[in-house]
TIFI-952819 format. One record per atom (N, C-alpha, C): x, y, z. Coordinates in steps of 0.001 Angstrom, whole numbers, padded with zeros to 6 digits, always signed. Example, Ala and Ser with C-alpha at 12.3 -4.5 7.8 and 13.67 -1.06 7.14 Angstrom:
2
+013190-005690+007800 +012300-004500+007800 +013200-003300+007800 +012850-002250+007080 +013670-001060+007140 +012900+000030+007870 
//
This chain:
270
+029595+022846-020816 +028903+022744-022201 +029075+024141-022602 +029533+024775-023760 +030073+025962-024395 +028705+026236-024952 +029029+027665-025859 +027717+028087-026406 +027745+027503-027463 +028630+026745-028477 +028294+026382-029633 +027484+024709-029364 +028021+024242-028356 +027279+022694-028069 +025837+023031-027156 +025649+024296-026750 +024343+024520-026365 +023335+024764-027384 +023786+025452-028254 +023423+025957-029449 +022575+024675-030398 +023619+023539-030344 +023390+022433-030964 +022034+021510-030133 +022549+021486-028758 +021741+020874-027854 +019814+021297-028111 +020073+022784-028120 +018711+023615-027847 +018184+023164-029411 +018743+023410-030308 +018201+022912-031671 +017622+021592-031619 +018156+020569-030849 +017799+019270-030718 +016405+019006-030049 +015911+020226-029256 +014920+020287-028600 +015099+020232-026793 +016370+020054-026646 +016495+020366-024736 +016168+021699-024322 +015823+021463-023276 +015228+022848-022646 +016068+022581-021097 +016601+021595-020614 +017072+021666-019290 +018375+021534-019445 +019137+022551-018932 +020722+022822-019032 +021247+023035-017564 +020523+022416-016463 +020970+022525-015182 +022376+021914-015176 +023331+022661-014391 +024547+022180-014041 +025588+022068-015309 +024941+022540-016336 +025596+021777-017634 +026373+023027-018410 +026329+024644-018144 +026559+025626-019116 +027593+026253-018322 +028521+026558-019287 +029646+027638-019039 +029622+028669-020536 +028878+029737-019973 +028951+030860-021155 +029795+032105-020249 +030878+031827-019764 +031862+032825-019246 +032362+033920-020240 +032239+034785-020357 +032459+035755-021277 +032069+035990-022827 +031166+035284-022917 +030233+034658-023895 +029393+036066-024556 +029073+036229-026176 +028015+037520-026244 +026897+036368-026538 +026178+037166-025813 +024613+036463-025697 +023730+037696-026126 +024071+038601-027072 +023290+039968-027021 +022108+039392-028060 +020798+039774-027307 +019670+039660-027835 +019244+038205-028062 +019761+037259-027718 +019469+035798-027225 +018270+035342-026516 +017526+034720-026940 +016068+034152-026603 +016161+032734-025928 +016149+032876-024331 +016728+032010-023461 +015198+031820-022522 +014169+032150-023373 +012931+032064-022566 +012593+030481-022194 +012380+030375-020652 +011776+029090-020157 +012672+028133-020028 +014134+028573-020013 +015052+027485-020301 +015583+027350-018540 +016107+026051-018218 +016431+025906-017252 +018211+025781-016975 +018746+027130-016330 +019941+026997-016980 +020295+027422-014778 +019920+026867-014175 +020226+026746-012922 +021849+026505-012773 +022334+027083-011649 +024042+027036-011751 +024935+027082-012662 +024281+027581-013577 +025195+028104-015218 +026209+029276-014585 +027117+028949-015516 +028265+030122-015232 +028208+031037-016718 +027597+032222-016138 +027716+033291-017207 +028313+034661-016775 +029322+034151-016136 +030771+035592-015867 +030951+036206-016895 +030811+037773-016619 +031216+038478-017670 +030704+038246-018951 +029906+037748-019053 +028737+037469-020301 +028288+038827-020809 +028296+039128-021968 +027350+040120-022794 +025945+039650-023094 +024942+039876-022218 +023568+039547-022591 +022688+040511-022718 +023409+041609-023267 +022333+042943-023740 +021213+042857-024546 +020006+043088-024000 +018418+043094-024685 +017961+041198-024850 +018556+040462-023930 +018280+039248-024225 +016898+038786-023529 +016274+037545-024015 +014955+037296-023393 +015325+036074-022286 +015182+036748-021023 +015111+035530-020347 +013714+035353-019452 +012776+035793-020044 +011837+035521-019171 +011550+034144-018755 +011107+033759-017877 +010402+032718-017195 +011740+031529-017069 +012978+032063-017156 +014055+031454-016986 +014474+030951-015579 +015034+030129-015190 +015838+029267-014184 +016920+029622-013979 +017500+030633-013573 +019398+031166-013179 +019543+030867-011481 +018429+030080-011135 +018940+030085-009519 +020249+029499-009123 +020938+029987-008297 +022523+030147-007677 +023430+029792-009234 +023076+030686-010168 +023858+030983-011328 +024773+032127-011019 +025929+031696-011447 +027074+033065-011175 +026772+034176-012808 +026474+035211-012516 +026418+036292-013286 +027047+037389-012974 +028207+037393-012218 +028914+038424-011844 +029556+039067-012847 +029394+040283-012913 +030130+041204-013893 +029601+040884-015252 +028019+040510-015262 +027444+040462-016798 +026797+041568-017194 +026825+041647-018399 +026006+042934-019009 +024394+042478-019036 +023530+042941-018553 +022240+042418-018681 +021391+043680-019034 +021862+044585-019239 +021075+045828-019726 +019527+045392-020741 +018931+046132-020231 +017657+045797-021129 +016766+044284-021262 +017542+043511-020344 +017147+042202-020450 +015398+042017-019696 +014967+041194-020366 +013761+040795-019896 +013762+039530-018916 +013475+039845-017811 +013448+038924-016699 +012153+038665-016258 +011407+038977-016823 +009982+038537-016264 +009563+037017-015879 +009080+037048-014911 +008783+035804-014061 +009866+034675-014135 +011216+035377-013841 +012365+034795-013897 +012443+033836-012549 +013581+033178-012285 +013788+032862-010780 +015623+032811-010649 +015889+033902-009933 +017428+034112-010147 +017900+033805-008589 +016838+033158-007604 +017121+033087-006347 +018496+032542-005878 +019467+033029-005011 +020642+032581-004791 +021671+032728-005948 +021424+033515-006944 +022206+033903-007930 +023414+035021-007393 +024408+034615-007936 +025262+036079-008032 +025353+036813-008895 +025210+038252-008719 +024997+039161-009359 +025586+040247-009312 +026853+040444-008508 +027750+041227-008350 +028443+041742-009228 +028429+043183-009282 +028947+044296-010027 +028254+043931-011242 +027235+043307-011278 +026573+043211-012854 +025729+044749-013031 +025823+044561-014408 +024852+045751-014953 +023686+045608-015577 +022602+046116-014593 +020949+045589-015125 +020498+046804-014905 +020998+047861-015631 +020255+048944-015765 +018988+048691-017254 +017695+049445-016911 +016777+049531-017631 +016188+047862-017899 +016427+046978-016742 +015797+045665-016967 +014807+045683-016410 +013771+044545-016954 +012616+044595-016965 +012430+043215-016065 +011542+043638-014820 +011526+042046-014013 +009943+041849-013549 +009070+042816-013793 +007777+042546-013744 +007075+041259-013695 +006367+040919-012286 +005623+039673-012553 +006212+038727-011926 +006154+038131-010788 +006701+037055-009902 +008026+036716-009974 +009064+037714-010436 +010094+037508-010352 +010775+037377-008888 +011579+036206-008919 +012360+035509-007870 +013805+035717-007536 +014041+036843-007009 +015686+037028-006326 +015664+036757-005043 +015216+035585-004370 +015665+035690-003126 +017123+035189-002918 +017665+035860-001976 +018955+035423-001638 +019936+036005-002689 +019617+036747-003511 +020638+036944-004813 +022000+037807-004465 +022947+037708-004417 +023984+038623-004398 +024019+039852-005607 +023493+040705-005125 +023822+041916-006059 +024609+043260-005538 +025467+042881-005108 +026512+044152-004331 +027452+044704-005584 +026857+045953-005520 +027951+047008-006420 +026879+046821-007899 +025768+046182-008007 +025197+045860-009171 +024427+047344-009327 +024843+047398-011051 +023778+048439-011488 +022487+048189-012048 +021567+048875-010965 +019885+048449-011496 +019459+049821-011641 +019790+050629-012079 +019594+052200-012475 +018301+051818-013562 +017090+052291-013126 +016091+052365-013999 +015466+051023-014394 +015806+050007-013437 +015350+048641-013726 +013811+048507-013213 +013337+047724-013689 +011592+047667-013116 +011550+046184-012607 +011655+046294-010760 +011723+045400-010423 +010275+045429-009677 +009408+045858-010224 +007902+046014-009430 +007473+044442-009270 +006758+044285-008125 +006156+042885-007628 +007192+042006-007473 +008267+042130-007821 +009641+040907-007509 +010072+040543-005806 +010158+039433-005993 +010615+038935-004553 +011932+038927-004743 +012327+040249-003567 +013721+040399-003231 +013926+039722-001777 +013570+039234-001167 +013664+038533+000209 +015366+038285+000440 +015920+038821+001458 +017195+038349+001806 +018419+038537+000640 +017813+039528-000564 +018789+039806-001538 +019868+040863-001073 +021232+040648-001289 +022010+041494-001086 +022471+043003-001912 +022017+043879-001971 +021872+045127-002541 +023249+046121-002312 +023729+045551-001244 +025150+046628-000824 +025771+047584-001732 +025868+048776-001813 +026425+049431-002601 +025920+049262-004130 +024534+048840-004413 +024319+048742-005338 +023306+050238-006152 +023208+050581-007520 +022869+051776-008036 +021312+051309-008423 +020282+051793-007371 +019116+051653-007658 +018559+052726-007916 +019184+053804-008669 +018495+055144-009003 +017564+055159-009641 +016314+055657-009779 +015327+055537-010592 +014580+054487-010927 +015042+053197-010053 +014395+051634-010632 +012995+051747-009684 +012211+050982-010330 +010953+050754-010011 +010544+049264-008974 +010531+049870-007643 +010344+048830-006803 +008831+048640-006064 +007902+049165-006673 +006871+049246-006563 +006003+047896-006026 +005658+047856-004858 +004890+046419-004379 +006190+045147-004535 +007477+045697-004392 +008421+044728-004154 +008546+043870-002891 +008706+042719-002610 +008854+042186-001365 +010570+042109-000755 +010782+043162+000008 +012281+043369+000274 +012462+042771+002058 +011754+041944+002241 +011980+041365+003533 +013344+040582+003963 +014241+041801+005118 +015510+040877+005350 +016542+041603+004133 +016132+042420+003013 +016844+042707+002387 +017905+043889+002573 +019215+043467+002210 +020278+044496+002559 +020392+045490+001305 +019971+046712+001923 +020236+047807+001287 +021250+048818+001570 +022209+048382+002402 +023246+049273+002796 +023694+049699+002049 +023762+051326+001981 +024446+051997+001074 +024370+051986-000321 +023282+051592-000492 +022611+051629-001880 +021940+052847-002450 +022012+053557-003505 +021364+054391-004201 +020192+054438-004731 +019249+054804-003742 +017575+054738-004186 +016868+056028-004375 +017761+056755-005047 +017287+058357-005568 +016339+058081-006516 +014999+058628-006254 +014529+058718-007503 +013485+057528-007789 +013889+056526-006912 +013568+055153-007041 +012117+055062-006554 +011028+054151-007307 +009669+054230-007189 +009788+053079-006020 +009145+053576-004782 +008711+052418-003541 +007421+052311-003048 +006610+052767-003707 +005029+052807-003468 +004732+051648-003280 +004431+051116-001588 +003491+049707-001473 +004834+048599-001407 +006352+048882-001391 +006828+048220-001219 +007068+047618+000081 +007302+046421+000388 +007271+046108+001622 +008920+046063+002280 +008981+046834+003242 +010082+047239+003705 +010694+046534+005013 +009588+045610+005290 +009902+044629+006517 +011425+044029+006694 +012252+044673+008002 +013301+044350+008278 +014500+044546+007483 +013932+045277+006140 +015136+045855+005158 +016229+046720+006135 +017701+046617+005680 +018526+047320+006272 +018887+048287+005402 +018474+049456+005696 +018666+050917+005288 +019770+051911+005575 +020769+051105+006357 +022139+051912+006650 +022759+052296+005494 +023223+053817+005648 +023938+054428+004574 +023294+054585+003230 +021959+054254+003209 +021235+054089+001954 +020927+055390+001616 +020871+055631+000429 +020372+057118-000199 +018912+057317-000606 +018200+057883+000388 +016828+058131-000098 +016571+059749-000284 +015275+059985-001273 +015177+061381-001345 +013593+061371-000545 +013261+062722-000687 +012166+062951-000014 +010569+062495-000925 +010905+062072-002166 +009691+061436-002371 +009368+060045-001964 +010580+059350-001027 +010193+058007-000652 +009037+057880+000360 +008164+056629+000356 +007338+056352+001607 +007914+056872+002810 +006824+057650+003773 +006885+057883+005100 +007728+057154+005901 +007241+055721+005815 +007923+054778+006647 +009145+054540+006231 +009686+054482+004935 +011060+054212+004555 +011835+055128+005082 +011473+056420+004902 +012283+058097+005392 +012406+057522+006908 +011117+057232+007397 +011250+057281+009150 +012397+055997+009275 +012482+055106+009112 +013384+053922+009454 +014483+054180+008784 +014952+055066+007824 +016433+055570+007582 +016892+056675+008400 +015710+057628+008737 +016493+058375+010023 +016754+057574+011287 +015863+056490+011403 +016316+055880+012807 +017845+055135+012650 +018070+054420+011690 +019064+053612+011791 +020325+054274+011285 +020459+055476+010432 +021336+056489+010428 +021503+057515+011552 +020662+057373+012785 +021223+057931+013989 +020778+059269+013761 +019325+059839+013325 +019125+061117+012896 +017887+061525+013679 +017626+060287+014885 +016504+060785+015896 +016675+061031+017127 +018188+061223+017301 +018280+060898+018939 +017570+062271+019466 +016976+062162+020717 +015984+062853+021156 +014639+063466+020428 +014235+063116+019455 +013350+063516+018819 +011777+062913+018998 +010740+063798+018635 +009937+062993+019032 +009123+061989+018060 +008951+061159+018552 +008408+059974+017867 +007400+059352+018412 +006546+060161+019323 +005453+059517+019502 +004435+059231+018726 +004006+058161+018927 +002513+057315+017802 +002976+057119+016582 +004481+056817+016222 +004958+056443+014934 +004593+054841+014929 +004633+054748+013408 +004403+053106+013047 +005820+052665+012783 +006779+051682+013530 +008014+051065+012999 +007682+049804+013445 +006404+049132+013140 +006350+047857+013037 +006905+047047+012086 +007555+045743+012547 +008412+044855+011511 +009589+045284+010881 +010187+046553+011310 +011489+047005+010880 +012774+046659+011357 +013784+046792+010733 +014869+046193+011283 +015434+047543+012121 +015472+047709+013357 +016346+048820+013764 +017498+048245+014953 +018010+047240+014440 +019216+046434+015363 +020213+047713+015379 +020599+048007+016408 +021755+048745+016799 +021421+050002+016648 +020276+050325+016492 +019654+052022+016182 +019989+052577+017434 +020476+053990+017205 +020420+054850+018701 +019077+055595+018866 +018096+055331+020055 +017261+055962+020027 +017290+056789+021216 +018386+057072+022032 +018569+057635+023214 +017771+059065+023364 +017124+059218+024387 +016317+060357+024649 +015163+060736+023612 +014761+059887+023024 +013636+060167+022082 +012285+059829+022766 +011662+060316+022377 +010255+060234+022626 +009228+059111+021928 +009200+057900+022193 +008426+057098+021393 +007196+056479+022168 +006627+057347+023106 +005196+057179+023844 +004385+056483+022795 +003612+055421+023007 +002679+054754+022168 +002922+054602+020628 +004314+054420+020420 +004987+053967+019081 +004763+052612+018796 +004395+052277+017530 +003965+050843+017652 +005358+050227+016737 +006127+049361+017736 +007447+048697+017429 +007236+047414+017353 +006063+046672+017379 +005819+045163+017107 +006433+044591+015935 +006803+043351+016372 +007594+042626+015588 +009077+043170+014970 +009519+044389+015743 +010751+044871+015171 +012018+044221+015763 +013119+044414+015051 +014336+043905+015470 +015061+044948+016281 +015188+044718+017682 +015419+046013+018077 +016918+045486+018913 +017367+044289+018716 +019008+043896+019208 +019921+044999+019230 +020747+045266+020548 +021578+046043+020367 +020956+047529+020219 +020034+048068+020083 +019276+049306+020096 +019405+049950+021320 +019601+051146+021233 +019889+051939+022667 +018849+052882+022697 +018129+052498+023821 +016932+053355+024490 +017130+054074+025663 +018493+054393+026143 +018989+054922+027309 +018049+056332+027092 +017377+056776+028507 +016529+057861+028739 +015406+058032+027830 +014904+056944+027086 +013965+057301+025931 +012423+057076+026866 +011701+057484+025975 +010175+057432+026690 +009457+056346+025883 +009237+055195+026653 +008372+054280+025686 +007056+054058+026174 +006431+054968+027346 +005300+054981+027635 +004248+054050+026988 +003342+053310+027171 +002589+052566+026550 +002672+052378+025114 +004026+052049+024688 +004334+051667+023449 +004193+050072+023191 +004082+049735+022165 +003742+048421+021662 +005326+047466+021347 +005812+046908+022242 +007058+046032+021519 +007080+044578+021492 +005320+044201+021273 +005024+042875+021373 +006008+042280+020231 +006230+040724+020205 +006869+040326+019200 +008559+040651+018437 +009175+041840+019784 +010164+042046+019305 +011524+041557+019554 +012436+041542+019014 +013725+041001+019297 +014528+042233+020242 +015204+041726+021516 +015788+042565+022621 +016913+041888+022840 +017422+041172+022278 +018897+040871+022619 +020221+041948+022950 +020119+042324+024167 +021425+043408+024322 +021195+044767+023892 +019623+044867+024267 +019167+046320+023810 +019006+046772+025297 +019437+047926+024963 +019845+049067+026359 +018523+050023+026815 +017962+049513+028064 +017052+050459+028556 +017349+051045+029877 +018562+051631+029840 +018981+052325+030958 +017918+053327+031230 +017694+053762+032252 +016825+054648+032928 +015491+055109+031416 +015254+054008+030988 +014204+054091+030102 +012631+054274+030631 +011860+055273+030017 +010262+055276+030938 +009643+053740+030052 +009546+052722+030781 +008608+052002+030410 +007356+051348+030875 +007055+052339+031270 +005390+052527+031689 +004264+051916+030773 +003769+051011+031083 +002439+050396+030264 +003250+049855+028763 +004274+049383+028941 +004748+048747+027623 +004426+047222+027626 +004077+047246+025892 +003375+045832+025756 +004679+044859+025365 +005303+044026+025854 +006328+042980+025577 +005805+041720+025573 +004713+041421+025150 +003839+040361+024630 +004989+039616+023634 +005230+038496+024084 +006113+037518+023397 +007420+038114+022649 +007913+038970+023326 +009269+039941+023379 +010496+038845+023482 +011200+038840+022845 +012742+037872+023022 +014130+038783+023395 +014745+038136+024310 +014487+037088+025256 +013593+038095+026435 +012823+037114+026972 +012071+037765+027791 +012208+038218+029093 +013216+037325+029462 +013569+037485+030914 +014719+038262+030849 +015256+039200+030042 +016327+040158+029999 +015679+041509+029737 +014401+041669+029582 +013738+042596+029323 +013420+043526+030856 +014670+044623+031088 +014789+045262+032213 +015394+046554+032140 +015217+047432+032756 +015613+048971+032784 +016854+048488+033546 +018211+048771+032730 +019281+048163+033508 +020034+049764+033899 
//
């Protein structure tokens, strides 16, 4: 269904356009698509500047290369959508925005309002999130590798298991965000991290050799392939952690809590 056919059907009262719409390259500037079902729609390279897409269903839609600046996505569902190379600068998402599993590689989200958004497993690799509002956003298993988070608002954002490798952060970022960034970007080798809280974080492949992590809280963290060579983990909490191929060579494991860690049988100092 092209734009002309869509407008005719819309005027006749149709609101469910799942699997029907092809707006590739179309001009949709300032259009009102509030509350429509456009799941699996093709909006590749469309011009949607300042459109109203609040409460819209764009799950699994193709929005690659689309201009979405100043669009209202309040309470929208973009789970599984492809937003790679998309320009979303200044976009408004506040209020139960669902972007689970969305592809936002290289997307421009500078100044976008993503507060309270569900961004679980979304891919923001190399995305521009400069000055974006991510307060109270859910970033569980979100890929932020290489993303620019300079001046981003991250207060109360859930960083659990997010990938921050190569991401750009500034000193205004919350302490836990900065600490995770330092760990995954190999800035803490040999450092004193005693009593720190790294619970629920993705530290897979991190180099923590010679670090002092005594009494640290690493519960529920992903420590697969992490290197703790000669680190001090005395009395640290590693309950419910993932420890596949983790290096504990010459590590001080005195009093460590390994409750429900996986794989339990391989937790040995090598």
